DSSP file (Angstrom, degrees, kcal/mol; ACC not computed):
  #  RESIDUE AA STRUCTURE BP1 BP2  ACC     N-H-->O    O-->H-N    N-H-->O    O-->H-N    TCO  KAPPA ALPHA  PHI   PSI    X-CA   Y-CA   Z-CA
    1    1 A M              0   0    0      0, 0.0     2,-0.1     0, 0.0     0, 0.0   0.000 360.0 360.0 360.0 132.8  124.0  239.3   79.2
    2    2 A T     >  -     0   0    0      1,-0.1     4,-2.3     4,-0.0     5,-0.2  -0.318 360.0-111.1 -79.1 164.5  121.9  241.8   81.2
    3    3 A I  H  > S+     0   0    0      1,-0.2     4,-2.4     2,-0.2     5,-0.2   0.904 117.7  51.3 -61.1 -41.7  119.4  244.1   79.7
    4    4 A R  H  > S+     0   0    0      2,-0.2     4,-2.4     1,-0.2    -1,-0.2   0.919 110.6  46.6 -65.9 -42.6  121.5  247.1   80.5
    5    5 A S  H  > S+     0   0    0      2,-0.2     4,-2.3     1,-0.2    -1,-0.2   0.878 112.8  51.0 -67.8 -35.1  124.7  245.7   78.9
    6    6 A R  H  X S+     0   0    0     -4,-2.3     4,-2.5     2,-0.2    -1,-0.2   0.913 110.3  49.6 -65.0 -41.6  122.7  244.7   75.8
    7    7 A T  H  X S+     0   0    0     -4,-2.4     4,-2.5     2,-0.2    -2,-0.2   0.911 110.7  49.4 -63.2 -42.7  121.2  248.2   75.6
    8    8 A L  H  X S+     0   0    0     -4,-2.4     4,-2.1     2,-0.2    -1,-0.2   0.910 110.7  50.6 -63.0 -41.8  124.7  249.7   75.8
    9    9 A R  H  X S+     0   0    0     -4,-2.3     4,-2.4     1,-0.2    -2,-0.2   0.915 111.9  47.7 -61.8 -43.2  126.0  247.4   73.1
   10   10 A L  H  X S+     0   0    0     -4,-2.5     4,-3.0     2,-0.2     5,-0.2   0.885 108.3  54.9 -66.1 -38.0  123.1  248.3   70.8
   11   11 A L  H  X S+     0   0    0     -4,-2.5     4,-1.4     1,-0.2    -1,-0.2   0.923 111.5  44.6 -60.0 -43.0  123.6  252.0   71.5
   12   12 A C  H  < S+     0   0    0     -4,-2.1     4,-0.4     1,-0.2    -2,-0.2   0.911 117.4  44.7 -66.7 -41.8  127.2  251.7   70.4
   13   13 A A  H  < S+     0   0    0     -4,-2.4    -2,-0.2     1,-0.2    -1,-0.2   0.862 127.1  26.7 -72.1 -36.2  126.3  249.6   67.3
   14   14 A F  H  X S+     0   0    0     -4,-3.0     4,-0.5    -5,-0.2    -1,-0.2   0.372  97.7  84.9-114.0   4.3  123.4  251.7   66.2
   15   15 A G  H  X S+     0   0    0     -4,-1.4     4,-2.2    -5,-0.2     3,-0.4   0.757  75.1  76.9 -73.9 -24.5  124.2  255.1   67.5
   16   16 A A  H  > S+     0   0    0     -4,-0.4     4,-3.0     1,-0.2     5,-0.2   0.895  88.9  54.3 -56.1 -44.6  126.4  255.8   64.4
   17   17 A P  H  > S+     0   0    0      0, 0.0     4,-2.6     0, 0.0    -1,-0.2   0.889 108.6  50.1 -59.5 -35.8  123.4  256.5   62.1
   18   18 A F  H  X S+     0   0    0     -4,-0.5     4,-2.4    -3,-0.4    -2,-0.2   0.928 112.0  47.6 -64.6 -43.4  122.1  259.1   64.6
   19   19 A A  H  X S+     0   0    0     -4,-2.2     4,-2.5     2,-0.2    -1,-0.2   0.921 113.2  47.8 -63.6 -43.6  125.5  260.8   64.7
   20   20 A L  H  X S+     0   0    0     -4,-3.0     4,-2.5     1,-0.2    -1,-0.2   0.911 111.9  49.7 -63.7 -41.9  125.7  260.7   60.9
   21   21 A A  H  X S+     0   0    0     -4,-2.6     4,-2.1    74,-0.3    -1,-0.2   0.892 111.3  50.1 -63.8 -38.7  122.2  262.1   60.5
   22   22 A S  H  X S+     0   0    0     -4,-2.4     4,-2.0     2,-0.2    -2,-0.2   0.910 111.1  48.5 -65.7 -42.4  123.0  264.9   63.0
   23   23 A L  H  X S+     0   0    0     -4,-2.5     4,-1.5     2,-0.2     6,-0.2   0.915 110.1  51.2 -64.6 -42.4  126.2  265.8   61.2
   24   24 A A  H  <>S+     0   0    0     -4,-2.5     5,-2.1     1,-0.2     3,-0.3   0.916 111.4  48.3 -60.7 -42.2  124.4  265.9   57.8
   25   25 A G  H ><5S+     0   0    0     -4,-2.1     3,-1.2     1,-0.2    -1,-0.2   0.856 107.0  56.3 -65.9 -34.8  121.8  268.2   59.3
   26   26 A A  H 3<5S+     0   0    0     -4,-2.0    -1,-0.2     1,-0.3    -2,-0.2   0.795 106.0  51.1 -68.1 -28.1  124.5  270.4   60.8
   27   27 A E  T 3<5S-     0   0    0     -4,-1.5    -1,-0.3    -3,-0.3    -2,-0.2   0.382 124.2-102.0 -90.5   4.7  126.0  270.9   57.4
   28   28 A G  T < 5S+     0   0    0     -3,-1.2     2,-0.3     1,-0.4    -3,-0.2   0.418  87.6 118.0  91.6  -2.5  122.7  271.9   55.9
   29   29 A K      < -     0   0    0     -5,-2.1    -1,-0.4    -6,-0.2    -2,-0.2  -0.765  50.5-151.3 -97.0 144.5  122.2  268.5   54.2
   30   30 A T        -     0   0    0     -2,-0.3     3,-0.1    -3,-0.1    -8,-0.1  -0.890  22.3-105.8-114.0 146.9  119.2  266.4   55.2
   31   31 A P        -     0   0    0      0, 0.0     3,-0.1     0, 0.0    66,-0.1  -0.253  57.6 -74.4 -62.3 158.5  118.9  262.6   55.1
   32   32 A A        -     0   0    0     64,-0.3    64,-0.1     1,-0.1     2,-0.1  -0.232  58.8-101.9 -53.9 139.2  116.9  261.1   52.3
   33   33 A A        -     0   0    0     -3,-0.1    -1,-0.1     1,-0.1    -3,-0.0  -0.397  30.9-136.7 -66.0 139.3  113.2  261.6   52.9
   34   34 A I        -     0   0    0     -3,-0.1     5,-0.1    -2,-0.1    -1,-0.1  -0.869  24.9-112.5 -99.4 125.4  111.4  258.5   54.1
   35   35 A P    >>  -     0   0    0      0, 0.0     4,-1.8     0, 0.0     3,-0.6  -0.305  21.3-127.4 -56.9 136.9  108.0  257.8   52.5
   36   36 A P  H 3> S+     0   0    0      0, 0.0     4,-2.7     0, 0.0     5,-0.2   0.824 108.2  58.6 -55.7 -33.9  105.2  258.3   55.0
   37   37 A A  H 3> S+     0   0    0      2,-0.2     4,-2.4     1,-0.2     5,-0.2   0.900 105.7  48.7 -64.9 -39.7  103.8  254.8   54.1
   38   38 A D  H <> S+     0   0    0     -3,-0.6     4,-2.4     2,-0.2    -1,-0.2   0.905 112.6  48.0 -65.2 -40.9  107.1  253.2   55.1
   39   39 A Q  H  X S+     0   0    0     -4,-1.8     4,-2.4     2,-0.2    -2,-0.2   0.905 111.7  49.6 -67.0 -41.0  107.1  255.1   58.4
   40   40 A A  H  X S+     0   0    0     -4,-2.7     4,-2.4     2,-0.2    -2,-0.2   0.912 112.7  47.7 -64.5 -42.0  103.5  254.2   59.2
   41   41 A G  H  X S+     0   0    0     -4,-2.4     4,-2.3     2,-0.2    -2,-0.2   0.908 112.9  47.9 -64.8 -42.2  104.2  250.5   58.5
   42   42 A A  H  X S+     0   0    0     -4,-2.4     4,-2.1     2,-0.2    -2,-0.2   0.881 111.7  51.3 -65.2 -38.1  107.3  250.6   60.6
   43   43 A S  H  X S+     0   0    0     -4,-2.4     4,-2.0     2,-0.2    -2,-0.2   0.923 111.3  46.2 -65.8 -45.2  105.4  252.3   63.4
   44   44 A A  H  X S+     0   0    0     -4,-2.4     4,-1.8     1,-0.2    -2,-0.2   0.904 113.2  50.1 -63.7 -41.2  102.6  249.8   63.4
   45   45 A A  H  X S+     0   0    0     -4,-2.3     4,-2.6     1,-0.2    -1,-0.2   0.865 107.9  54.2 -65.4 -35.4  105.1  246.9   63.3
   46   46 A L  H  X S+     0   0    0     -4,-2.1     4,-3.0     2,-0.2     5,-0.2   0.910 105.6  52.4 -65.1 -41.7  106.9  248.5   66.3
   47   47 A E  H  X S+     0   0    0     -4,-2.0     4,-1.9     2,-0.2    -1,-0.2   0.928 113.3  43.8 -59.1 -45.1  103.7  248.6   68.3
   48   48 A A  H  X S+     0   0    0     -4,-1.8     4,-2.0     2,-0.2    -2,-0.2   0.915 114.5  49.6 -66.3 -43.0  103.2  244.9   67.7
   49   49 A F  H  X S+     0   0    0     -4,-2.6     4,-2.6     1,-0.2    -2,-0.2   0.906 109.3  52.2 -62.1 -42.6  106.8  244.1   68.3
   50   50 A A  H  X S+     0   0    0     -4,-3.0     4,-2.6     1,-0.2    -1,-0.2   0.884 107.4  51.9 -63.7 -39.2  106.8  246.0   71.6
   51   51 A S  H  X S+     0   0    0     -4,-1.9     4,-1.9    -5,-0.2    -1,-0.2   0.913 111.8  46.6 -63.1 -41.8  103.7  244.1   72.8
   52   52 A Q  H  X S+     0   0    0     -4,-2.0     4,-2.1     2,-0.2    -2,-0.2   0.892 111.2  52.7 -65.9 -38.8  105.5  240.8   72.1
   53   53 A W  H  X S+     0   0    0     -4,-2.6     4,-2.2     1,-0.2    -2,-0.2   0.925 109.9  47.3 -61.3 -45.6  108.6  242.1   73.8
   54   54 A M  H  X S+     0   0    0     -4,-2.6     4,-1.9     2,-0.2    -1,-0.2   0.838 108.2  55.4 -69.4 -31.9  106.7  243.0   76.9
   55   55 A D  H  X S+     0   0    0     -4,-1.9     4,-1.7     2,-0.2    -1,-0.2   0.912 108.6  49.4 -61.7 -41.4  105.0  239.6   76.9
   56   56 A R  H  X S+     0   0    0     -4,-2.1     4,-2.1     1,-0.2    -2,-0.2   0.905 108.6  51.9 -62.5 -42.1  108.4  238.1   76.9
   57   57 A M  H  X S+     0   0    0     -4,-2.2     4,-2.4     1,-0.2    -1,-0.2   0.850 105.6  55.9 -65.4 -32.8  109.5  240.3   79.8
   58   58 A E  H  X S+     0   0    0     -4,-1.9     4,-2.2     2,-0.2    -1,-0.2   0.902 107.7  48.4 -64.0 -40.9  106.4  239.1   81.7
   59   59 A R  H  X S+     0   0    0     -4,-1.7     4,-2.2     2,-0.2    -2,-0.2   0.885 109.6  52.5 -66.7 -37.8  107.6  235.5   81.3
   60   60 A V  H  X S+     0   0    0     -4,-2.1     4,-2.7     2,-0.2    -2,-0.2   0.917 108.7  50.6 -61.8 -43.3  111.1  236.5   82.4
   61   61 A E  H  X S+     0   0    0     -4,-2.4     4,-2.5     2,-0.2    -2,-0.2   0.916 108.5  51.8 -61.0 -43.1  109.5  238.0   85.6
   62   62 A D  H  X S+     0   0    0     -4,-2.2     4,-1.8     1,-0.2    -1,-0.2   0.919 111.3  47.3 -59.6 -43.5  107.6  234.8   86.2
   63   63 A D  H  X S+     0   0    0     -4,-2.2     4,-1.4     1,-0.2    -2,-0.2   0.913 111.3  51.2 -62.8 -42.9  110.8  232.8   85.9
   64   64 A N  H  < S+     0   0    0     -4,-2.7    -2,-0.2     1,-0.2    -1,-0.2   0.887 108.6  51.6 -62.0 -39.3  112.6  235.2   88.2
   65   65 A R  H  < S+     0   0    0     -4,-2.5    -1,-0.2     1,-0.2    -2,-0.2   0.879 108.5  51.1 -65.7 -37.9  109.8  234.9   90.8
   66   66 A R  H  < S+     0   0    0     -4,-1.8    -1,-0.2     1,-0.3    -2,-0.2   0.772 121.1  34.5 -70.1 -25.3  110.0  231.1   90.8
   67   67 A K  S  < S+     0   0    0     -4,-1.4    -1,-0.3    -3,-0.2    -2,-0.1  -0.567  85.1 179.5-127.8  67.8  113.8  231.3   91.3
   68   68 A P        -     0   0    0      0, 0.0     2,-0.4     0, 0.0    13,-0.2  -0.220  32.3-108.2 -69.0 160.7  114.4  234.3   93.6
   69   69 A T  E     -A   80   0A   0     11,-3.1    11,-2.6     2,-0.0     2,-0.5  -0.758  31.5-160.7 -87.8 131.7  117.9  235.4   94.7
   70   70 A T  E     -A   79   0A   0     -2,-0.4     2,-0.6     9,-0.2     9,-0.2  -0.970   6.8-170.3-117.9 124.5  118.5  234.7   98.4
   71   71 A V  E     -A   78   0A   0      7,-2.7     7,-2.8    -2,-0.5     2,-0.4  -0.959  14.6-147.7-113.7 116.7  121.3  236.5  100.2
   72   72 A R  E     +A   77   0A   0     -2,-0.6     2,-0.3     5,-0.2     5,-0.2  -0.687  29.7 156.3 -86.4 132.3  122.0  235.2  103.7
   73   73 A G  E >   -A   76   0A   0      3,-1.3     3,-1.2    -2,-0.4    -2,-0.1  -0.889  53.1 -44.2-159.5 125.0  123.2  237.7  106.2
   74   74 A G  T 3  S-     0   0    0     -2,-0.3    -1,-0.1     1,-0.2     3,-0.0  -0.285 117.1 -18.2  59.3-131.4  123.1  237.9  110.0
   75   75 A A  T 3  S+     0   0    0     -3,-0.1     2,-0.3     2,-0.0    -1,-0.2   0.711 130.8  43.3 -83.5 -22.3  119.9  236.8  111.5
   76   76 A A  E <   -A   73   0A   0     -3,-1.2    -3,-1.3    -5,-0.0     2,-0.3  -0.870  69.8-134.0-127.5 157.3  117.7  237.2  108.4
   77   77 A S  E     -A   72   0A   0     -2,-0.3     2,-0.5    -5,-0.2    -5,-0.2  -0.813  18.0-135.6-104.5 149.7  118.0  236.3  104.7
   78   78 A E  E     -A   71   0A   0     -7,-2.8    -7,-2.7    -2,-0.3     2,-0.5  -0.929  16.8-164.9-107.3 126.8  117.0  238.7  101.9
   79   79 A V  E     +AB  70 115A   0     36,-0.8    36,-3.1    -2,-0.5     2,-0.3  -0.948  18.8 161.7-113.5 125.0  115.0  237.3   99.1
   80   80 A T  E     +AB  69 114A   0    -11,-2.6   -11,-3.1    -2,-0.5     2,-0.3  -0.931  15.3 178.1-137.9 160.5  114.7  239.4   95.9
   81   81 A Y  E     - B   0 113A   0     32,-1.6    32,-3.0    -2,-0.3     2,-0.4  -0.969  28.6-113.1-154.6 162.2  113.8  239.1   92.2
   82   82 A R  E     + B   0 112A   0     -2,-0.3     2,-0.2    30,-0.2    30,-0.2  -0.798  35.8 166.9-101.5 139.6  113.5  241.4   89.2
   83   83 A G  E     - B   0 111A   0     28,-2.8    28,-2.9    -2,-0.4     2,-0.3  -0.737  24.2-123.3-136.4-174.0  110.3  242.2   87.4
   84   84 A Y  E     - B   0 110A   0     26,-0.3    26,-0.2    -2,-0.2    44,-0.0  -0.984  24.1-105.5-141.4 145.9  109.1  244.7   84.9
   85   85 A T        -     0   0    0     24,-2.6    24,-0.0    -2,-0.3   -27,-0.0  -0.303  22.2-133.6 -68.1 154.5  106.3  247.4   84.8
   86   86 A N  S    S+     0   0    0     22,-0.1     2,-0.3     2,-0.0    -1,-0.1   0.771  84.8  75.5 -79.3 -27.3  103.2  246.6   82.7
   87   87 A D        +     0   0    0     22,-0.0    22,-0.4   -33,-0.0     2,-0.3  -0.625  58.9 168.3 -90.0 146.4  103.2  250.0   81.0
   88   88 A F        -     0   0    0     -2,-0.3     2,-0.4    20,-0.1    20,-0.2  -0.970  21.6-145.6-149.3 161.2  105.6  250.9   78.2
   89   89 A K  E     -C  107   0A   0     18,-2.2    18,-3.1    -2,-0.3     2,-0.3  -0.968  10.9-153.1-129.8 147.1  106.1  253.5   75.6
   90   90 A V  E     -C  106   0A   0     -2,-0.4     2,-0.4    16,-0.2    16,-0.2  -0.885   7.3-171.0-119.4 153.3  107.5  253.2   72.1
   91   91 A E  E     -C  105   0A   0     14,-1.9    14,-2.9    -2,-0.3     2,-0.5  -0.991   9.8-152.1-143.6 134.5  109.3  255.8   70.0
   92   92 A L  E     -C  104   0A   0     -2,-0.4    12,-0.2    12,-0.2   -49,-0.1  -0.912  15.5-177.1-108.6 131.0  110.2  255.5   66.3
   93   93 A R  E     -C  103   0A   0     10,-2.7    10,-2.5    -2,-0.5     2,-0.2  -0.992  22.5-131.3-130.6 131.0  113.2  257.4   65.0
   94   94 A P  E     -C  102   0A   0      0, 0.0     8,-0.3     0, 0.0   -73,-0.0  -0.521  14.2-166.0 -73.9 147.1  114.5  257.7   61.4
   95   95 A T        -     0   0    0      6,-2.3   -74,-0.3     2,-0.2     7,-0.1   0.697  27.9-130.7-104.3 -25.4  118.2  257.0   61.0
   96   96 A G  S    S+     0   0    0      5,-0.6   -64,-0.3     1,-0.2     6,-0.1   0.589  73.8 119.3  78.9   9.5  118.9  258.3   57.5
   97   97 A Y    >   -     0   0    0      3,-0.4     3,-1.2     1,-0.1    -1,-0.2  -0.942  58.0-151.7-112.5 110.7  120.7  254.9   57.0
   98   98 A P  T 3  S+     0   0    0      0, 0.0    -1,-0.1     0, 0.0     4,-0.1   0.800  92.0  57.3 -58.0 -34.8  119.1  252.9   54.1
   99   99 A A  T 3  S+     0   0    0      1,-0.3    40,-0.4     2,-0.1    -2,-0.0   0.811 128.4  16.2 -68.3 -28.0  120.0  249.4   55.5
  100  100 A A  S <  S+     0   0    0     -3,-1.2    -3,-0.4    38,-0.1    -1,-0.3  -0.685  74.4 178.5-141.8  82.7  118.2  250.2   58.8
  101  101 A P        +     0   0    0      0, 0.0    -6,-2.3     0, 0.0    -5,-0.6   0.670  65.4  29.9 -67.7 -17.1  116.0  253.2   58.1
  102  102 A F  E     -CD  94 137A   0     35,-0.7    35,-2.6    -8,-0.3     2,-0.4  -0.973  57.2-156.9-138.8 152.6  114.5  253.3   61.6
  103  103 A V  E     -CD  93 136A   0    -10,-2.5   -10,-2.7    -2,-0.3     2,-0.4  -0.970  18.2-150.2-119.5 147.7  115.4  252.5   65.2
  104  104 A G  E     -CD  92 135A   0     31,-2.7    31,-2.5    -2,-0.4     2,-0.4  -0.943   3.5-155.0-117.6 138.6  112.6  251.8   67.7
  105  105 A L  E     -CD  91 134A   0    -14,-2.9   -14,-1.9    -2,-0.4     2,-0.5  -0.932   3.7-166.1-112.6 135.2  112.8  252.5   71.4
  106  106 A I  E     -CD  90 133A   0     27,-2.2    27,-2.7    -2,-0.4     2,-0.5  -0.988  10.5-165.3-118.1 122.1  110.8  250.7   74.0
  107  107 A R  E     +CD  89 132A   0    -18,-3.1   -18,-2.2    -2,-0.5     2,-0.3  -0.923  24.7 134.0-113.0 130.8  110.8  252.3   77.4
  108  108 A Y  E     - D   0 131A   0     23,-2.0    23,-3.1    -2,-0.5     2,-0.4  -0.879  48.1 -93.5-155.4-176.4  109.6  250.6   80.6
  109  109 A G  E     - D   0 130A   0    -22,-0.4   -24,-2.6    -2,-0.3     2,-0.5  -0.912  17.2-147.6-116.5 138.9  110.7  250.0   84.2
  110  110 A E  E     -BD  84 129A   0     19,-3.1    19,-3.0    -2,-0.4     2,-0.4  -0.902  24.3-156.3 -98.9 128.4  112.7  247.2   85.7
  111  111 A Q  E     -BD  83 128A   0    -28,-2.9   -28,-2.8    -2,-0.5     2,-0.6  -0.851  12.7-146.7-111.6 140.2  111.6  246.6   89.3
  112  112 A L  E     -BD  82 127A   0     15,-2.9    14,-3.3    -2,-0.4    15,-1.1  -0.925  19.5-158.1-101.6 118.5  113.5  245.1   92.2
  113  113 A F  E     -BD  81 125A   0    -32,-3.0   -32,-1.6    -2,-0.6     2,-0.4  -0.832   3.2-159.8 -97.6 132.4  111.1  243.1   94.4
  114  114 A R  E     -BD  80 124A   0     10,-2.5    10,-2.2    -2,-0.5     2,-0.3  -0.939  13.5-156.1-109.9 135.7  112.1  242.4   98.1
  115  115 A C  E     -BD  79 123A   0    -36,-3.1   -36,-0.8    -2,-0.4     8,-0.2  -0.831  22.6-152.0-118.2 149.5  110.3  239.6   99.7
  116  116 A T  S    S+     0   0    0      6,-2.7     2,-0.3    -2,-0.3     7,-0.1   0.456  83.8  51.3 -95.0  -3.1  109.5  238.7  103.4
  117  117 A D  S >  S-     0   0    0      5,-0.4     3,-1.5   -38,-0.1     5,-0.1  -0.954  82.2-121.7-135.1 155.4  109.4  235.0  102.7
  118  118 A A  T 3  S+     0   0    0     -2,-0.3    -1,-0.1     1,-0.3   -40,-0.0   0.740 110.1  60.7 -66.4 -24.2  111.7  232.5  101.0
  119  119 A G  T 3  S-     0   0    0    -52,-0.1    -1,-0.3   -40,-0.0    -3,-0.0   0.445 105.5-126.3 -84.0   0.3  108.9  231.4   98.6
  120  120 A A  S <  S+     0   0    0     -3,-1.5     3,-0.2     2,-0.1    -2,-0.1   0.899  73.8 122.8  55.6  45.9  108.7  235.0   97.2
  121  121 A T        +     0   0    0      1,-0.2     2,-0.7    -4,-0.0    -1,-0.1   0.692  66.2  51.2-104.7 -26.2  105.0  235.2   97.8
  122  122 A R  S    S+     0   0    0     -5,-0.1    -6,-2.7     2,-0.0    -5,-0.4  -0.832  82.3 143.4-112.9  91.8  104.9  238.3  100.0
  123  123 A C  E     -D  115   0A   0     -2,-0.7     2,-0.3    -8,-0.2    -8,-0.2  -0.877  29.5-168.2-131.6 157.5  106.9  240.9   98.0
  124  124 A G  E     -D  114   0A   0    -10,-2.2   -10,-2.5    -2,-0.3     2,-0.4  -0.980  35.7 -96.6-142.8 156.1  106.9  244.6   97.3
  125  125 A V  E     +D  113   0A   0     -2,-0.3   -12,-0.2   -12,-0.2     3,-0.1  -0.590  37.3 172.8 -74.1 123.9  108.7  246.8   94.9
  126  126 A S  E     +     0   0A   0    -14,-3.3     2,-0.3    -2,-0.4    -1,-0.2   0.634  66.8  10.7-104.2 -18.9  111.7  248.4   96.5
  127  127 A Q  E     -D  112   0A   0    -15,-1.1   -15,-2.9     2,-0.0     2,-0.4  -0.973  56.1-159.4-159.3 141.6  113.2  250.1   93.5
  128  128 A T  E     -D  111   0A   0     -2,-0.3   -17,-0.2   -17,-0.2   -44,-0.1  -0.996  10.6-168.0-125.7 130.8  112.3  250.9   89.9
  129  129 A T  E     -D  110   0A   0    -19,-3.0   -19,-3.1    -2,-0.4     2,-0.1  -0.965  24.5-120.2-118.0 129.4  114.9  251.6   87.2
  130  130 A P  E     -D  109   0A   0      0, 0.0     2,-0.4     0, 0.0   -21,-0.2  -0.451  30.1-163.7 -69.0 140.7  114.0  253.1   83.8
  131  131 A V  E     -D  108   0A   0    -23,-3.1   -23,-2.0    -2,-0.1     2,-0.5  -0.979  11.4-168.3-126.5 137.7  115.0  250.9   80.9
  132  132 A T  E     -D  107   0A   0     -2,-0.4     2,-0.4   -25,-0.2   -25,-0.2  -0.978   7.5-165.4-125.1 117.8  115.3  251.9   77.2
  133  133 A E  E     -D  106   0A   0    -27,-2.7   -27,-2.2    -2,-0.5     2,-0.4  -0.829   7.2-153.8 -99.9 140.3  115.7  249.1   74.7
  134  134 A I  E     +D  105   0A   0     -2,-0.4     2,-0.3   -29,-0.2   -29,-0.2  -0.962  15.3 176.2-121.0 130.7  116.8  249.9   71.2
  135  135 A F  E     -D  104   0A   0    -31,-2.5   -31,-2.7    -2,-0.4     2,-0.4  -0.920  21.4-131.3-129.5 153.6  116.0  247.9   68.1
  136  136 A R  E     -DE 103 143A   0      7,-0.9     7,-2.8    -2,-0.3     2,-0.7  -0.831  11.3-134.9-107.5 147.9  116.7  248.4   64.4
  137  137 A F  E     +DE 102 142A   0    -35,-2.6   -35,-0.7    -2,-0.4     2,-0.4  -0.894  39.2 163.2 -98.9 113.0  114.2  248.0   61.6
  138  138 A Q  E >   - E   0 141A   0      3,-2.7     3,-1.3    -2,-0.7   -38,-0.1  -0.998  58.1  -1.2-139.4 135.5  115.9  246.0   58.8
  139  139 A N  T 3  S-     0   0    0    -40,-0.4    -1,-0.1    -2,-0.4     3,-0.1   0.854 130.4 -53.8  53.8  38.9  114.5  244.2   55.8
  140  140 A G  T 3  S+     0   0    0      1,-0.2     2,-0.3    -3,-0.1    -1,-0.3   0.596 121.8  79.7  78.2  12.1  110.9  245.1   56.8
  141  141 A R  E <  S-E  138   0A   0     -3,-1.3    -3,-2.7    -5,-0.0     2,-0.4  -0.980  81.9-100.6-147.8 161.0  111.0  243.8   60.4
  142  142 A W  E     -E  137   0A   0     -2,-0.3     2,-0.5    -5,-0.2    -5,-0.2  -0.669  37.5-146.8 -83.2 131.9  112.2  244.7   63.8
  143  143 A V  E      E  136   0A   0     -7,-2.8    -7,-0.9    -2,-0.4    -1,-0.0  -0.862 360.0 360.0-109.0 131.3  115.5  242.9   64.8
  144  144 A Y              0   0    0     -2,-0.5    -1,-0.1    -9,-0.1   -10,-0.1   0.382 360.0 360.0 -92.5 360.0  116.3  241.8   68.3
């Protein structure tokens, strides 16, 4: 499953709490208040989780570089692999849903590298696509 299809699946699965919270707010009702200590703990845990997630993405990029995609065409072959930007941003959002009181967003870039050699040693970024991963905070931890 690709990152984008996983993200779409998560949006569908966990978008409902946002919609419910929005509807409650539109009717003048507000979701239950979340204690600041819980939000601070979830936020700190999200930062740590996001760093681990990006470490994982770095390993995926290394694997992709070792096994690049080669498309043969005409006189030359095109060698590519996918990588990820080093910088990322996190965002914590309350859901108003007690079973999963927060969702966390990790935003980073997916890069397409094009290479001039079959060994993928001389490569450059040809395209960067923004990625948003969505995770739920459940039972005191971030769930993948």
